[in-house]
C-alpha positions as CSV (number, residue, x, y, z in Angstrom):
1,X,86.8,40.7,31.5
2,X,88.1,37.2,32.3
3,X,90.6,36.9,35.1
4,X,92.9,34.0,35.6
5,X,95.1,33.4,38.7
6,X,97.8,30.7,38.8
7,X,98.3,29.1,42.2
8,X,102.0,28.2,42.4
9,X,104.5,27.0,45.0
10,X,106.8,24.2,45.9
11,X,105.4,20.7,46.5
12,X,103.5,20.1,49.7
13,X,102.9,23.7,50.7
14,X,99.1,23.5,50.4
15,X,98.3,24.6,46.8
16,X,95.8,21.9,46.0
17,X,94.2,22.2,49.5
18,X,93.7,25.9,48.8
19,X,92.4,25.3,45.3
20,X,89.8,22.9,46.8
21,X,88.8,25.4,49.3
22,X,88.4,28.1,46.6
23,X,86.5,26.1,44.1
24,X,84.9,23.2,45.9
25,X,86.3,21.0,43.2
26,X,88.2,17.8,44.0
27,X,91.8,17.6,42.9
28,X,94.5,15.2,44.1
29,X,96.1,16.2,47.4
30,X,98.3,13.2,48.2
31,X,101.3,14.0,50.3
32,X,103.9,13.7,47.7
33,X,105.4,15.9,44.9
34,X,103.8,16.3,41.5
35,X,100.4,14.8,42.6
36,X,98.9,17.6,40.5
37,X,100.3,16.9,37.1
38,X,97.8,18.7,34.8
39,X,96.5,22.1,36.0
40,X,93.1,22.0,37.5
41,X,90.9,25.0,36.7
42,X,88.0,26.3,38.8
43,X,85.8,29.3,38.4
44,X,85.1,31.1,41.6
45,X,82.5,33.7,42.4
46,X,83.8,37.0,43.8
47,X,82.1,37.6,47.1
48,X,80.0,40.8,47.1
49,X,77.0,41.2,49.4
50,X,75.8,44.2,47.3
51,X,74.4,41.8,44.7
52,X,71.7,40.4,47.0
53,X,70.7,43.8,48.0
54,X,70.3,45.0,44.4
55,X,68.5,41.8,43.4
56,X,66.0,42.4,46.2
57,X,65.4,46.0,45.0
58,X,64.9,44.9,41.3
59,X,63.1,41.6,42.0
60,X,65.7,39.9,39.9
61,X,65.2,36.3,38.8
62,X,69.0,35.6,38.9
63,X,72.2,36.8,40.5
64,X,75.4,36.6,38.5
65,X,78.6,37.5,40.4
66,X,81.9,38.5,39.0
67,X,84.2,35.5,38.6
68,X,87.9,34.6,38.9
69,X,89.4,31.5,37.3
70,X,91.9,29.8,39.6
71,X,94.5,27.4,38.1
72,X,96.2,24.8,40.3
73,X,99.6,24.3,38.8
74,X,102.0,21.4,39.4
75,X,104.5,21.9,42.1
76,X,107.7,23.6,41.0
77,X,111.2,22.3,42.0
78,X,114.7,23.8,41.7
79,X,115.8,23.6,38.1
80,X,112.3,24.0,36.6
81,X,113.6,26.7,34.2
82,X,116.0,24.1,32.8
83,X,113.2,21.5,32.5
84,X,113.7,19.7,35.9
85,X,110.6,17.9,37.3
86,X,107.6,19.2,35.3
87,X,109.4,22.5,34.7
88,X,108.5,23.2,31.1
89,X,104.8,22.4,31.6
90,X,104.8,24.4,34.8
91,X,106.2,27.5,33.1
92,X,103.8,27.2,30.1
93,X,100.8,26.9,32.4
94,X,101.8,30.0,34.4
95,X,102.3,32.0,31.2
96,X,98.6,31.7,30.4
97,X,97.5,33.3,33.7
98,X,97.0,37.0,34.5
99,X,98.6,36.9,37.9
100,X,100.5,34.6,40.3
101,X,99.3,33.6,43.7
102,X,102.5,32.2,45.3
103,X,101.8,29.9,48.2
104,X,104.4,29.6,50.9
105,X,104.2,27.4,54.0
106,X,104.5,29.1,57.4
107,X,103.7,26.1,59.7
108,X,105.8,23.3,61.1
109,X,104.3,19.8,60.9
110,X,106.5,16.7,61.0
111,X,103.7,14.7,59.3
112,X,103.9,16.8,56.1
113,X,107.2,16.5,54.4
114,X,108.8,19.7,53.0
115,X,110.6,19.3,49.8
116,X,113.6,21.2,51.2
117,X,113.7,19.2,54.4
118,X,112.8,22.2,56.6
119,X,110.2,25.0,56.6
120,X,111.9,28.2,55.3
121,X,109.3,30.4,53.6
122,X,111.9,33.0,52.4
123,X,113.9,30.2,50.9
124,X,110.8,28.9,49.1
125,X,110.1,32.3,47.6
126,X,113.7,32.7,46.5
127,X,113.7,29.2,44.8
128,X,110.4,29.9,43.0
129,X,111.2,33.4,41.9
130,X,114.7,32.5,40.7
131,X,113.3,29.8,38.5
132,X,110.8,32.3,37.0
133,X,113.5,34.9,36.6
134,X,115.8,32.5,34.9
135,X,113.0,31.5,32.5
136,X,112.4,35.1,31.6
137,X,116.1,35.7,31.2
138,X,116.2,33.0,28.6
139,X,113.1,34.5,26.8
140,X,114.8,37.9,26.7
141,X,118.1,36.4,25.4
142,X,116.3,34.6,22.6
143,X,114.5,37.7,21.5
144,X,117.7,39.7,21.5
145,X,119.3,37.1,19.2
146,X,116.3,37.3,16.8
147,X,116.5,41.1,16.7
148,X,120.1,41.3,15.5
149,X,119.4,41.3,11.8
150,X,116.9,44.1,12.1
151,X,119.2,46.1,14.3
152,X,122.0,45.8,11.8
153,X,119.6,47.1,9.1
154,X,119.1,50.2,11.3
155,X,115.5,49.5,12.0
156,X,114.6,52.1,14.6
157,X,111.9,50.0,16.4
158,X,114.4,47.1,16.6
159,X,117.1,49.4,18.0
160,X,114.8,50.7,20.6
161,X,113.6,47.3,21.6
162,X,117.2,46.0,21.9
163,X,118.1,48.8,24.3
164,X,115.0,48.0,26.4
165,X,115.7,44.2,26.4
166,X,119.4,44.8,27.4
167,X,118.2,46.8,30.3
168,X,115.7,44.1,31.2
169,X,118.4,41.4,30.8
170,X,120.7,43.1,33.3
171,X,117.8,43.6,35.7
172,X,116.9,39.9,35.6
173,X,120.5,38.8,35.9
174,X,120.7,40.7,39.1
175,X,117.9,38.5,40.4
176,X,115.0,41.0,40.2
177,X,111.5,40.3,39.0
178,X,110.7,42.0,35.7
179,X,107.8,43.9,37.2
180,X,110.1,45.8,39.5
181,X,112.0,47.5,36.6
182,X,110.7,51.0,36.2
183,X,109.5,51.3,32.6
184,X,107.0,53.4,30.7
185,X,103.6,52.3,29.4
186,X,105.1,52.4,25.9
187,X,107.9,50.1,26.9
188,X,105.4,47.8,28.6
189,X,103.6,47.5,25.2
190,X,106.9,46.5,23.6
191,X,107.5,43.8,26.2
192,X,103.9,42.5,26.2
193,X,104.5,40.0,23.3
194,X,107.2,38.3,25.3
195,X,104.8,37.2,28.0
196,X,107.4,37.4,30.7
197,X,106.4,35.4,33.8
198,X,107.7,37.9,36.3
199,X,106.0,40.9,34.6
200,X,102.8,39.5,36.1
201,X,101.5,40.8,39.5
202,X,102.4,38.6,42.5
203,X,100.3,37.9,45.6
204,X,102.0,35.9,48.3
205,X,99.7,33.5,50.2
206,X,101.1,32.5,53.6
207,X,99.6,29.1,54.5
208,X,99.2,28.3,58.2
209,X,97.7,25.3,59.9
210,X,95.3,25.0,62.9
211,X,97.0,23.5,66.0
212,X,100.5,23.6,64.4
213,X,103.5,25.8,65.1
214,X,102.7,28.8,63.0
215,X,105.6,31.2,62.4
216,X,103.4,34.3,62.5
217,X,101.7,33.4,65.8
218,X,105.1,32.9,67.4
219,X,106.7,35.9,65.8
220,X,109.4,33.6,64.6
221,X,112.6,35.0,63.0
222,X,111.5,33.4,59.7
223,X,108.3,35.4,59.8
224,X,110.1,38.6,60.5
225,X,112.4,37.9,57.6
226,X,109.3,37.4,55.4
227,X,107.7,40.6,56.5
228,X,110.9,42.5,55.8
229,X,110.9,41.1,52.3
230,X,107.2,42.1,51.7
231,X,107.9,45.6,52.9
232,X,111.1,46.0,50.9
233,X,109.6,44.8,47.6
234,X,106.2,46.5,48.2
235,X,104.6,43.0,48.0
236,X,101.0,42.2,48.9
237,X,100.3,39.1,51.1
238,X,97.4,37.3,52.8
239,X,97.4,34.7,55.6
240,X,95.2,31.7,55.0
241,X,94.6,28.4,56.8
242,X,94.0,26.4,53.6
243,X,93.2,23.2,55.6
244,X,90.6,24.9,57.6
245,X,89.0,26.6,54.6
246,X,88.9,23.3,52.9
247,X,87.1,21.7,55.8
248,X,84.6,24.6,55.8
249,X,83.8,24.6,52.1
250,X,80.6,22.6,52.3
251,X,79.2,24.2,55.5
252,X,76.5,26.9,55.5
253,X,77.4,30.5,56.2
254,X,76.2,30.4,59.8
255,X,78.1,27.2,60.5
256,X,81.2,28.7,59.0
257,X,80.9,31.8,61.2
258,X,80.5,29.6,64.3
259,X,83.4,27.4,63.4
260,X,85.7,30.4,62.8
261,X,84.6,32.0,66.1
262,X,85.4,28.8,67.9
263,X,88.9,28.8,66.5
264,X,89.6,32.5,66.7
265,X,89.5,33.1,62.9
266,X,87.5,36.2,62.2
267,X,87.4,36.4,58.5
268,X,87.2,34.0,55.5
269,X,90.7,33.5,54.3
270,X,89.3,32.5,50.9
271,X,87.3,35.7,50.5
272,X,90.3,37.8,51.7
273,X,92.4,36.1,49.0
274,X,89.9,36.8,46.2
275,X,89.6,40.4,47.2
276,X,93.4,40.8,47.4
277,X,93.6,39.4,43.8
278,X,91.2,42.2,42.7
279,X,93.2,44.8,44.6
280,X,96.6,43.7,43.3
281,X,95.3,43.8,39.7
282,X,93.6,47.2,40.1
283,X,90.1,45.9,39.4
284,X,86.7,46.9,40.6
285,X,83.0,45.9,40.0
286,X,80.1,47.8,38.7
287,X,76.5,46.4,38.4
288,X,73.6,46.1,36.1
289,X,70.3,45.2,37.6
290,X,66.7,44.5,36.5
291,X,63.9,41.9,36.7
292,X,65.8,39.3,34.7
293,X,69.2,39.5,36.5
294,X,71.5,41.4,38.8
295,X,75.1,41.1,37.6
296,X,78.6,42.3,38.6
297,X,81.1,43.2,35.9
298,X,84.8,43.4,36.3
299,X,86.8,46.3,34.9
300,X,90.1,48.1,35.7
301,X,89.9,51.0,38.1
302,X,89.7,54.3,36.1
303,X,87.7,52.9,33.2
304,X,85.6,55.3,31.3
305,X,81.9,54.6,30.5
306,X,82.6,53.1,27.0
307,X,85.6,51.1,28.4
308,X,83.4,49.7,31.2
309,X,80.6,49.0,28.7
310,X,82.9,46.8,26.6
311,X,82.8,44.2,29.5
312,X,79.2,43.6,28.5
313,X,79.4,44.0,24.7
314,X,81.8,45.7,22.2
315,X,78.8,47.7,20.9
316,X,78.6,49.4,24.3
317,X,82.1,50.8,23.7
318,X,82.1,51.5,19.9
319,X,78.5,52.8,19.8
320,X,78.3,54.3,23.2
321,X,76.0,57.4,23.5
322,X,75.5,57.8,27.2
323,X,74.8,55.9,30.4
324,X,72.4,56.2,33.3
325,X,74.3,55.9,36.6
326,X,73.4,55.7,40.2
327,X,75.8,54.9,43.1
328,X,74.9,51.7,45.0
329,X,74.5,53.5,48.3
330,X,72.2,56.1,46.7
331,X,70.0,53.4,45.1
332,X,69.7,51.5,48.3
333,X,68.8,54.6,50.2
334,X,66.2,55.6,47.6
335,X,64.8,52.1,47.4
336,X,64.2,52.1,43.6
337,X,65.6,53.7,40.4
338,X,62.4,55.8,40.0
339,X,62.9,57.3,43.5
340,X,66.6,57.8,42.9
341,X,65.7,59.7,39.7
342,X,63.2,61.9,41.6
343,X,65.9,62.6,44.2
344,X,68.4,63.6,41.5
345,X,70.7,60.7,42.2
346,X,70.2,58.9,38.9
347,X,72.5,60.8,36.5
348,X,73.2,60.7,32.7
349,X,76.9,60.4,32.0
350,X,78.8,60.8,28.7
351,X,81.9,59.2,27.2
352,X,84.3,60.9,29.6
353,X,82.7,59.6,32.8
354,X,85.1,57.6,35.0
355,X,83.1,54.6,36.4
356,X,83.3,54.1,40.2
357,X,83.2,50.8,42.2
358,X,79.6,50.0,43.0
359,X,78.1,52.1,40.2
360,X,74.7,50.7,39.0
361,X,74.7,51.4,35.2
362,X,72.3,51.2,32.3
363,X,74.1,51.8,28.9
364,X,72.6,53.5,25.9
365,X,74.1,52.9,22.5
366,X,73.2,53.6,18.8
């Protein structure tokens, strides 16, 4: 399955720097608003050390990791929902993504201007989210108007949709994201066609800066306010030094590790961000491996064998017969599929099998 993540935020919070670190692509990063006018798109490999291990076992010619598409979207300003700045283009570009990575700045630096005049991460989030909520409220309002004729005719589906939309309209008007309204799976299907921006999953990316005043390191009141918001809204967040990650992007793995050790950064912020996107969207990877290639496939957690097979080809879902499955750990311990079979670790699974993260699978179809 393809996965697209929109990187959004106010101007000068580090969106393009983060994008560069993620994709190793060069996009404008000048220190002024709207330097990124058209969205830049980069395809990023999902880090997974298991691929190299499987490739070694199978003697694969090629390794194909799972991928995420990141979209660097022009900086939003207050009034975007009403067309201010590049508002309409900004909102249209977000609508095409699967989730939103919202970058907020948590460092003080007098050399980097903040569009609001001061660093206030909670204020940034409120500004961005309000614009998205207002855009959704307009979408819902238009849909309600278009439903009136069918409601008057007594169309049951239209009446049910109107009731749901009125509930959503009140929720949005109260300043809440659409994804925080408790609705059923059936109601989600009804709303799907509206492509509401705030129905998407959000991941907050807190951007810090080496040798600057970082709010988290000083346990600043603004950081405490941010943490309280994340907890209250059950939001997921990661802390990244986008500037450092950008500097490290062309170094080898050993050099990166040494650099991070020198500056007290234990993990790759970029890898943490990518994994968090997977987690927020409820995704996992399974593998196929052989002499030609070892490959990771992205599927929702809880997928059945046929549903997982569809990631490779629709025939693997519609004509699914069975699958041979071995857990990654069991295959590594056995050293080969043949030995895994001898040890009873290579199993045959039917249509009801729920695929697990790390499963190595070979599908059989008619």
